[in-house]
N, C-alpha and C positions, 0 to 999 in steps of 0.2 A: 665758208660754212664751218662752224665749230664742230669738234668731234662729237659733242652731245647731239647736235642737230643731225649729224650724219647717221648716228645710231637710231634716231627717232624716225627715220624714213620708213614708209610702209614696206613691209616685207611681203612681196606679192607671191601668194601661194594658192591662188584660186584654182589653178590647174592641177594641184596636187590630188592624186587619187587616194584619199583617206576616207575610211568609213566614218560617217558622222551624221549629225542632225542639222537643224537649221541654224543653231547658235554658232558663235565664233569664240575664239579664246586667244589670249596673249601669253606668251612664255617669256619670262625674263631670264637671261642666261648669264651666270657668273662663272668666272674662271679662277681656279685656285691651283697654285703650283709653287714648288720650291726651285724650279729652274730660274735662272737669273734673267729678268727682262732686260732687253736691250743688249744683252751679251750672248745668251744662249738661244733666245728666240726674239723675233722682231715683230711678229703679229700673231693674232689669234683669229681663226676663222670659224664661223658657225653656219651650218646649213641643215636643211631638212632633207633627209635621204629621199631621193626621187624627184627633188626639185632642182632646177637649174640655177636658182638664186643662192648666193653666198654673201654673208656679211663678214667683212674683214675689219678687225680692230687693230690699229697700229699701236704698239706698246712703246713706253719710254722707260729708260733706265731709272730705277728708283721707285717705280710703282710697287705698291705692296700687294703682290699677288698671293702671298702666303695667307693674308687675311681674306683676300678675294676682291676681284674687280668686276663690275658689271660691264660685259663686253657686247651685249646685244639685247634688243627687245624685238621679239618675233610677234608681229601683230597680225590680226585677222586670220588666224589659223582655223581650219575646219576642225570640228570636234571629232573625237574618235582616236584611233591609234596612230601614232606618228613616231618616227625615229629621228633623233637629233644626232649630228656628228660634229664634234669639236676637234680642232687641230691646233697644235703649236707649230709655227713655221720658223725655221732657223733663218738667220740673216742672209745665208747664201741661197735661200729659196727652198731648201730641202725640208722634208717632213721630220720634225723632231719627236712629236708625240701625237697620238690620236685616241679619242674615246668616242663610243656610241652609247646612246641612252634611249631606251624605250619609254614612251609616255602614252597615257590615255587621257586625252583632254576632254573636259566637260565645259559646256556653255556657261559663261560667266565666271569660271574659275581660272584665275591667272597665276599659275605657279611660278616659283623661283627655282630654276634648275641649275645646280652647281656642277661644273665639270672639274674633276680633280685629276691633275696630271702629276704623278709622283716620279721623282727622278730615280727612285729605286726600281722603276720598270724599264730603265734604259737597257736595251739589248735583250729584253726578255721576250721570247716568242711563244705564243700559246696556241693550242689546237683550236679548231673551229668550234664556236659556241662558248669558248672561255675567253677571259680577258685578264690582264695583269692588274693586280691590286697590291700595292706596296711591295712589289718585287716577287709576288707569287701568282701563279695562274689559278683563277677561280672561275666559277660559273658566273655568267653575265648578271644573273639576278642577285648574286651575292655582292658583286661590285656595285650594283645600284642601291642595295640596302645591306651594307656590311653587318650591321648590328643583328639582323635577323639570322645571320649565319655564324654568329659568334666571332666575327672579325672586328678589327679596329682596336684602338687603344683606349685606356682609361686614364693614363698619365704619361708624361714624357719618358718615364722609366720603361714603358713598354715598347718604345721606339728604338730603331737601330741608331747607334751612336755615329755621328758624322766623322769623316776623316779629318777635316780641318779643325784645329784647336780653337779657332775663333767662332766656330759654328756650334750650335746646340740643338738637340732634338726638341720638338714641340708636339704636343697632342692637342688637337682642337676639333671638337665635334666628332670624336672617334677616329680622326685621320691623323697620320703622322706626317710632319713636315720638318724640314731642316731650316732653322732660322739662325740669325747671327747674334752673338752676345754684344750688348751695347758697350761701345767704347773699346772693343777688342782690337780694332784696326786704327791706324793713324789717319789723320786728315787726308782727304783725296784718295782714300783706299776703301775698298768694300770687301766683305768676307765672302769669298767663293767657297761653296760647300765642299769642293774637292781640293782646291789649290790653296785655300787659306786667304790671308790678306793679299789683295791684288789691286793694282792701280785702277782707278775708275776709268771707264772708256773716255776717249777724247770727246770734248764737247759737252760732257755731262757735268752739271753743277748741282745735281740733286735738287734743283729748284722746282718751281711750278712749271709743269709741261705747257706746251703751246695751247692757246685758247682756253686756259685754265684747266685743261686736261679733264680727267675723270675725278669727280669729287670722291670723298671717302665712301667706302662701301655702304650701301643703303640709300644714298642720295640720288640714285639714278632711276628711281621708280617713276610712275606716271607723273606728269608735270603738274602736281598738285601741291608741291612744297610740303608734303606730309611727312610723317615719321620715316626713319630709315627702314629699308626693306630687307637688309641682311639679317636682322634679328640678333646681331652680336654686339656686345659691349666692345668698344674699341680696344680695350686691354686684354680681351680673351686671347689666350695662347701666347701672350707676350711675356718676356722675362720679368721676374720680380725678385726682390731681396728676401730670401727665406730665412736670413739671420746668420748663416754661417758662410765663411769665406770659401769653403770647399764644398758647399752644397748649393746646387742650382735651384732656382725657383721659377715657377710659371703660373700665370693666372689661369685657374680652372673655372669654367662656367657651367659645370654639370648641373648645378642647382640654380642656375639663372644668373645670380650676381657673381662677379669675379672674386675668387678666393685664391690667395697665394699658397701653392702647395709645392712639396718637394719634387724636383725633377731629376734627382739622382746626384751622384758625385760630379764635381767640376772636373774638367779635363786635366790630365796629368800635366805637371809643371806650371799650373796656375799659381801665381804668387798669393800666399795667404798670410805671411808675416814678414815684414821687412826687418833688416838687421838694425838693432837698436844702438849699435856702436861698433868700433873696430874689432872688438873681441866677441861680437855676436854674429851669428850666421842667419841668412834669410831662409825661410821655409816655403816649400811649394807643395801643392796638393799632389797626392799619389795617383789620383784618377780612379781609385777603387774605394776610397773612404771619403766620407763627408766631413771628417775632422781634419783640422790642420795638424801636421806632425808636431811632436813635442819640441819645445824651443831648444835648439842646439847652439853650442858656443864653439869658438875657435879653440883648438887643442891647447892644452897647457904648454907653455914655453913659446907660443907663437909671438913673434916680435910685434910690439905695438908702440905707440908714441911715448908712453911713460915707462916702457920697459918690456914686460912680458905679460901675455894673457895667462890668467890662472885656470883657464878651462871652465870657469863659471861665469864668464862674461865681463870680468873686470880686468883692467890694465894697471900694472904697477911694477915696483921693483921686487926682486926676489926676497921673500920673507920666509925663512925656515919655519916649518910647522903650520904655515897658513893653509887654510882649506883650499883644495883644488879638485879638479876632475881627472880621474884616471881614464875616462872614456867609457867606463861602465857605470850606468846610472844607478846600479845597486851596490856600488862600492863608495866608501868615504875615503877621500884622498887627503894626503898631507904633503906639503911642499918640502922638497929637499933641494938645497942650493949647492950645486957643485960647479966650481969655477965661475960663480956669478950667474949661472943659468939654472932656471928652476926645472925640476922634474917632479912628477906627482906619483907618489907611491901609495898603495892601499894601506890604510890604517885600520879599517873596520868595515863591516857590512851594514848596508841600510836596513832598517827594520822591515820585517815582513808586512806586506799590505800597502806599501808606499807605491804610488803609480810611477812607472819607469818608462812608459812610452805612450804615445797617443793611441786612442782606441781605433781599431780597424772596423769600420761599419760597412756592412754589405748593402747591396741594393734591396729595395723593398720587393717582397714577393707579390703575387697577384692579390687583388682585393677579394675577400671572401667573408664567410660568417654572417651572411645576411639573414635577417629574421624571417623573410618571406620573399616570394617572387618579386614583389614590387619594392621591397626595402631598398633605400638608396644609401644607407650608411652601413659600412661593414668594418672589418679590421684586416690588417695585413701585418706581416712580420718580416724581420730581417735579423741577421746575425750581427752581434757586437762582440768583438774580441778585445778584451782589456788586458793590460800588461802591468803586473805588480811584482815587486821584489819578494823573493821567498825567504829572506833573512839569511841566505847563504851566498849572497853575491850574484844570484841569477835573476834575470828579468823573465818571469814565467807568464805565458799567455793563458787566458781563461775566456772561453766563449759562452755567451748566453744569447737568448733570443729576446728581441725587443718587439713589442706589439704597438701598432699605432692605428689611428682611425683613418678611414678612406671612404670615398663615395663613388657612386656610379649613377648614371641616368637610366631610368627604366621606363620613361614615358612611352606609351604606345605598345609596350611588350604585352603579350598574351598572358593572362593570369586566371586563377580560379578554374572554372569549368571551361574556359575558352569560349567557344561559340556554342550556344545552347538553343536549338530550334524548338519552339513549342509545338503542340499538336495542331494539325491542319483543321481549319474550320470546315463547315459543310459547303458543298458546291452550291453556288447561288443560281440554280436553275429558276427561270422566271415562269415557265409554263410546264405542264405535265409532259409535254412532248419535246422540250428542249434537249438537245443532245450535246451542247457545248456550253461551258460556263467557266468560272474561275473560283478559286478558293484561296484563303490567305492564312497566315500564321505569324506569330511574333517571334523574332529571333533576337536573343539577348547575347551581346558580346561583352566579355570581361577583359579590360585592358588596364594597365598601370597608368596612374596619373598622380603626380606629386607624391609618390611613395605609397599610395593606396591602390587597392584593386577596386576599380569602379566599373559599373555596368551601363551600357547604352542599349536601347531597344529600337528595333526597326521592323516594319512590316514587310513580309515577303509573300509574293503571290505566284500562283502557277495555274495553268489551264487544267480543266478536267473534262472528261467526255464519257458518254454512255450511249447505248443503243436502245431506242424506244420504239422502233418499228413494230407494229402489230399490237401495241398495248392499247387497251380501251381508254379513251380520253374523255368520253361524255356518255350519259345514259342512252341506251338504244331507243329508237322511236319505232314501235311496231306498225304504226299507221292504222286507219279504220277500214273495216271490211266494206266493200261496195255492195250494190244491189244484187240479189240472187237472180241470175240470168239462166233461162231454160237452155238445156243442152239441145241444140237444134237437130242433132242426129237422131233424136228419139221421136215418138209420135207427138202430134201437135198438142194433144191435151195431157202430156206427161208432166208430173210435178217434180222431176229431177232437174237440178240446175247447178251452177258454179258461181262462187263468189271470189273476188280478187282484191288484193291490197298491195301497197308498196311499203316495205319495211326499210328503215335507215339505221345503219350502225356507224359509230364514230371510232376510228382507230388512228394511232400516230403513224405518219408516213413522212420520212425525211425531216423530222423535227417539227412537223405541223399536224394539228388535229384535223383529219380529213374525213368527210362523210362518204359513205358508199351505200347504194340502194339495191334492193332485191325485190322482184315481183313474186308474190306468193298467192296461191289459190287453194280453195277447198270446196267440197260438195255441199249442196244445200237443197232444201225442199221449198217449193213455192206454190201458191194457189193459182191454178190455171183457169179458174172460172172467168168466163167472158172472152177467152181466147177463141178466135175464129178457126173453124176446122178447115182443112184443105179438101180439095175434091172439086167436082163440077159444080156449077152454079146451082143446080137443082138439089144437090145433096144437102142434107141437114146435119147439123151437129148432133151428137149423141148426148143423151142425158139419162143416166142410169141405164146404160146399155141400149139407148135408143136415141134417135134423132128427135130433138124437140126444139123446134124453132131454129133460129139462125145463129145461136151462140151456144157454147158449152156451158151448161149450168152445173155440170159436175164431170168428173173424170169418166171417160168411156171410150168406146171404139168409134172410129170414123168409118162409115159405110163406103164400100168401093163404088166405082162409077156405075157398075151394073147391078148394084144392090140397093135395097131400100132398108131403112132402119125401122124396125117394128118393135113392139113391146117385147116380143120374144127374141129379138135380135135382128141381125141383118138378114133380109130375105132377098132371094134372087128376083129381079124384076122381070126376068124372062125376056130381057131385051126390050121390054116396053114399059109403059108407065103403069105400074101396079101399085096400089095403095093398101095400106094396112088399115083395117077398121077394127081396132082392138081398143 
């Protein structure tokens, strides 16, 4: 099975307790480091914290981990928060370096997650909650997003210079690495960042790794043969010729396309001018200046094939009065022959203003002077010390400041008003009694893009609540009054009665419009005509205070059982049947 096939195996994480939804996600993991692969570490492991599964990537000497190598594809991850742990394992099995990274995964979003292992973090121990970033302990969030905390580099000049002369600092995507200078070491040697040029490990031919190894960064994405996934031009961060023998160059990709920019002075003792002859001397970089030192020659009188060096680079016999060098670039020398051997004596001073030594050029300062928060082009300055003769035989220094253009990447930085939330809209209650709903507003976020402050808008919503219990939600229904019914407690022929009705009111209860009913009553008067009077069968109803037939023709009294109703009123019957003849 090839290495690529092994990395494409399903990463089983279904048992991982991560909060998430129904979707799944894939994380592509890259490793970047300036530790030497195959020498200082032999494998890279990647795991999800809380899972028992670990992916191990065996490394080969010569793989370009400074640019980045795809070491794992974590497939079928549950969405939500997840913590990844990356480790570099030394050849003896010990732990060389470790990093953890917090991620929030979204369904359908497959991020590329780089683990950066800096050799500057060797032997650095940080407190809980902090981690090492380029040799310093910082908050974990800053290590995950250095730019947001003002960390990281803008050019190689911001990075720590390596110990080895064959190595050089590199700045790529805001991170410092130690790379090697092309051609600095002999064949079958490599540049070790600490030890310098070192024999390659046994069995290494720097050729193609087994099974074709890992393709260049970006080619390990999904098996769709699509474009590279790393997003970097292959030359980004690599050395380039900036034009001077004592000035390093590196391809900077802050603006997208690689641009060769200064990476500071070349290491001390870097050859910058070879000897042109036996009376010429080679020059070497000072390590502090980007200029090659002034051309120097063998001292006057130095033996050469044709006689003696004149101190000006020429070889010949001793000629009295010939021009020569006294060793002071601000003096004019004249040859004096004594015993056939030349000596150079001062005959005059060099005119004022003539350059007498190479310029000492300092390192560039930080990039500044930006026109706005999102501006990507600024300026930086450095000191330049020039040396000119003063007309009295002295080489005098004069220091000025030199300004140059520089650039930075601001994409994604907050700008303008930052995050501006708009006013909340009204709560969308659907009925008069609704107690819960939602409302929304537009939030505008201003970020830098391609040097300009641009805005993006998104909708934000939240829930809202209210208490509607007891509020009237529909018109009351009083109901219709019923028939007037006699009050039975009164006399049979009374006209006093009672009417009833059912009234309904509508109020909100627990978010719902709920009806409630109430029985109501009132007094009323009715016509009792025709109502049968009570009493014995022989008693007659009264009519105008007398009994007249068998029904009440009008309101009156009912005679008692021992009375009779006559025109003048109820008369005692005397216990017998007495009639009124009126």
